[in-house]
N, C-alpha and C positions, 0 to 999 in steps of 0.2 A: 427368289428375291432378285429384284432387278437392280441394275447398277445405280439407278437414282435412289432407290429405297436404301441401299447400303450407304450411299453418300449422305443422304438425309440423316440417317442414324449416326454416322460418324460426325456430322456437323452438330447434331444435338448433344452427342457425347462430349465433343470439344467444348461446347457452350457450358455444359454442366461442370466440366473440369475447371473451366475458368471461373465459374460462379463459386465453386468450392474453394478455389485458391483465394478468391477475394474474401470469402467468409473467414477462412483461416487467418488471413492477414489482419482482418478487422478484429478477430478474437485476440490475436497477439497484442494489438493496440489497446484493446479493452483490459487485458490482463496487466499490461504495463501501467495503465492509468490507475487501476485498482491498487497495484503495488505501491505507487507513489502516494496515493491517498492514505494507505495504511501506514506508510512511513511517516507522513505528516502527522497522522493521528498519534503515533507513538512519540513523536517529538513533543506534541502538546502534553501528553501524559508525563513525559520525562521532565518537562519544565515545571509541572505542578509538584511532582515529587521533589525536585531540586529546591523549589521554593519552600516546601514544608520542611525539608531537611535543614535548610539555612535558618529558618525560623526556630527550629528545635535547637540548633547550635547556639543561637543568640539567647534563647531561653535558658539553656543549660549553663552558659557562661554567666548569665545574670544570677541564676540560682546559686552557683558556686560562689560568686562574689558576695551575695547576701549572706550565705552560710558562713563564709570566712569572717565577714564583718560582725556577725552576731557571736561568733565563736571567740573573738578577741575580747 
């Protein structure tokens, strides 16, 4: 193996390492984005559940009030 062959291989290896580092960095960005999207999605579900719970509390209060008025 000549000196230039070795240098060429070292150069290619360095380029591959840089490409891998860029891919790993992009993967981390993608993971972070997916995590934020999942959190946003959970927030939407929480709002739906909270709305349904509040509606149930209103309904229950109304039901108790009606029951009390009919009981009297």
